VMD Tcl script that draws the C-alpha trace (Angstrom):
set ca {
  {0.00 0.00 0.00}
  {2.83 2.40 0.83}
  {4.47 1.70 -2.53}
  {1.22 2.47 -4.34}
  {0.88 5.80 -2.55}
  {4.49 6.71 -3.30}
  {4.03 5.81 -6.98}
  {0.84 7.89 -7.20}
  {2.52 10.89 -5.57}
  {5.46 10.58 -7.99}
  {3.08 10.45 -10.97}
  {1.22 13.53 -9.74}
  {4.47 15.44 -9.25}
  {5.72 14.33 -12.67}
  {2.46 15.28 -14.40}
  {2.59 18.82 -13.04}
  {6.01 19.32 -14.65}
  {5.13 17.62 -17.95}
  {1.85 19.48 -18.43}
  {3.03 22.79 -17.02}
  {1.96 25.89 -18.89}
  {4.41 27.94 -20.88}
  {6.08 30.73 -18.93}
  {4.70 34.22 -19.60}
  {5.99 37.63 -18.47}
  {3.57 40.56 -18.70}
  {3.34 44.15 -17.48}
  {0.10 45.86 -16.48}
  {-0.88 49.39 -15.46}
  {-3.94 51.63 -15.91}
  {-4.47 53.11 -19.38}
  {-5.01 56.62 -17.98}
  {-4.16 58.42 -14.73}
  {-4.37 62.00 -13.45}
  {-1.36 64.17 -12.59}
  {-0.54 63.62 -8.90}
  {-2.43 60.32 -8.74}
  {-0.73 57.17 -7.42}
  {-1.09 53.96 -9.40}
  {0.29 50.43 -9.55}
  {2.65 49.04 -12.21}
  {2.91 45.23 -12.02}
  {5.17 42.73 -13.77}
  {3.84 39.15 -13.52}
  {5.83 36.04 -14.45}
  {4.17 32.61 -14.37}
  {6.94 30.55 -12.79}
  {8.77 30.37 -9.45}
  {12.23 30.03 -11.02}
  {13.09 33.69 -11.56}
  {16.51 35.31 -11.49}
  {17.84 38.73 -12.30}
  {14.76 40.99 -12.52}
  {15.80 44.19 -14.28}
  {13.35 47.07 -14.25}
  {13.29 49.55 -17.11}
  {14.03 53.24 -16.74}
  {10.74 54.78 -15.60}
  {10.66 58.36 -16.91}
  {7.88 60.88 -16.29}
  {6.82 59.29 -13.00}
  {7.97 59.37 -9.38}
  {8.71 55.89 -8.02}
  {7.08 55.94 -4.57}
  {7.66 52.26 -3.79}
  {9.15 49.23 -5.40}
  {9.91 46.83 -6.59}
  {8.12 44.66 -4.06}
  {8.05 40.93 -4.81}
  {5.14 38.62 -4.02}
  {4.68 34.94 -4.80}
  {1.56 32.90 -5.39}
  {1.07 29.21 -6.09}
  {-1.92 26.90 -6.16}
  {-2.68 23.27 -6.95}
  {-6.12 21.96 -7.87}
  {-7.15 18.33 -8.21}
  {-10.52 17.93 -9.92}
  {-11.67 14.46 -10.98}
  {-8.08 13.24 -10.98}
  {-6.80 16.12 -13.14}
  {-4.02 18.06 -11.45}
  {-3.58 21.75 -12.29}
  {-0.73 23.70 -10.72}
  {-0.13 27.41 -11.21}
  {2.50 29.66 -9.74}
  {3.52 33.25 -10.33}
  {5.75 36.01 -9.04}
  {4.65 39.64 -9.17}
  {7.00 42.64 -9.03}
  {5.02 45.75 -8.09}
  {5.82 49.46 -8.22}
  {3.73 52.34 -6.90}
  {4.19 55.34 -9.19}
  {2.88 58.89 -9.31}
  {2.38 60.90 -12.48}
  {4.27 64.23 -12.68}
  {3.15 65.91 -15.91}
  {0.32 65.50 -18.40}
  {1.07 63.66 -21.64}
  {1.44 60.18 -23.07}
  {4.23 57.99 -21.73}
  {5.54 54.54 -22.60}
  {7.22 52.45 -19.93}
  {9.50 49.93 -21.66}
  {9.41 46.24 -20.82}
  {11.37 44.78 -17.91}
  {13.67 41.77 -18.33}
  {14.18 38.59 -16.30}
  {15.75 35.18 -16.51}
  {12.93 32.63 -16.00}
  {13.54 28.88 -16.11}
  {16.95 29.65 -17.64}
  {15.54 31.75 -20.52}
  {15.96 35.52 -20.95}
  {12.52 37.16 -21.25}
  {11.28 40.72 -21.82}
  {7.78 41.89 -20.86}
  {5.49 44.04 -22.94}
  {5.76 47.83 -22.74}
  {2.95 49.83 -21.14}
  {1.40 53.03 -22.54}
  {-0.12 55.40 -20.01}
  {-2.00 58.61 -20.75}
  {-1.56 61.19 -17.97}
  {-4.43 63.68 -17.82}
  {-4.30 67.16 -16.26}
  {-5.93 67.44 -12.84}
  {-8.96 69.31 -14.19}
  {-9.79 66.32 -16.47}
  {-9.56 63.73 -13.70}
  {-13.27 62.92 -13.57}
  {-13.56 61.20 -10.19}
  {-10.75 63.08 -8.45}
  {-13.01 65.82 -7.11}
  {-13.74 69.32 -8.37}
  {-11.25 72.08 -7.72}
  {-12.77 75.38 -6.66}
  {-10.01 77.92 -7.33}
  {-11.79 80.89 -5.75}
  {-11.85 79.38 -2.25}
  {-8.88 76.99 -2.57}
  {-10.99 74.03 -1.49}
  {-11.73 70.63 -2.97}
  {-15.17 69.06 -2.81}
  {-15.10 65.30 -2.46}
  {-17.74 62.95 -3.82}
  {-19.26 62.65 -0.32}
  {-20.17 66.35 -0.34}
  {-17.74 67.49 2.38}
  {-15.36 70.34 1.68}
  {-11.60 70.04 2.21}
  {-9.56 73.26 2.22}
  {-5.89 74.20 2.47}
  {-6.44 74.96 6.17}
  {-7.45 71.36 7.03}
  {-4.98 69.06 8.76}
  {-4.10 65.63 7.34}
  {-2.88 62.96 9.77}
  {-1.62 59.52 8.81}
  {-1.19 56.87 11.53}
  {0.96 53.76 11.26}
  {0.79 50.73 13.56}
  {3.85 48.59 14.31}
  {4.27 45.54 16.53}
  {8.02 46.15 16.93}
  {7.96 49.76 18.15}
}
mol new
graphics top color blue
foreach p $ca { graphics top sphere $p radius 0.5 }
foreach p [lrange $ca 0 end-1] q [lrange $ca 1 end] { graphics top cylinder $p $q radius 0.2 }
display resetview
């Protein structure tokens, strides 16, 4: 019985490698952002064997954070069919500086021993007055009206709190 279980486990492990999907490396970001708005730029590779991530030169944006690396993997067994997926995501938080159209070139990695380059990303940066959902700027009083109807002015105080278990 033990031998049968070991053989079945070996077959399952072997089948996940034989029927593994082809490795892909893609970049994603919003199509349009507003000047001063923060947004996420993500590079996703569909394998766990990644070396040497090289980010492109990101011009026209402030890099507020990144790259941060996160890993995800899952295995599903449905009616005897085994499906395993895994991915690594490299994430940047960027902020647009000036209105215009920008292209962020593809990043490069070595995945499963092969050199790969992601797609480039085109982002249209709109002026603040064309932001749509970013609030309406009232230049006569220097205040911004949010979608909830409350008014925020230059005289209001903004406080950000951060919790830490170590301090």
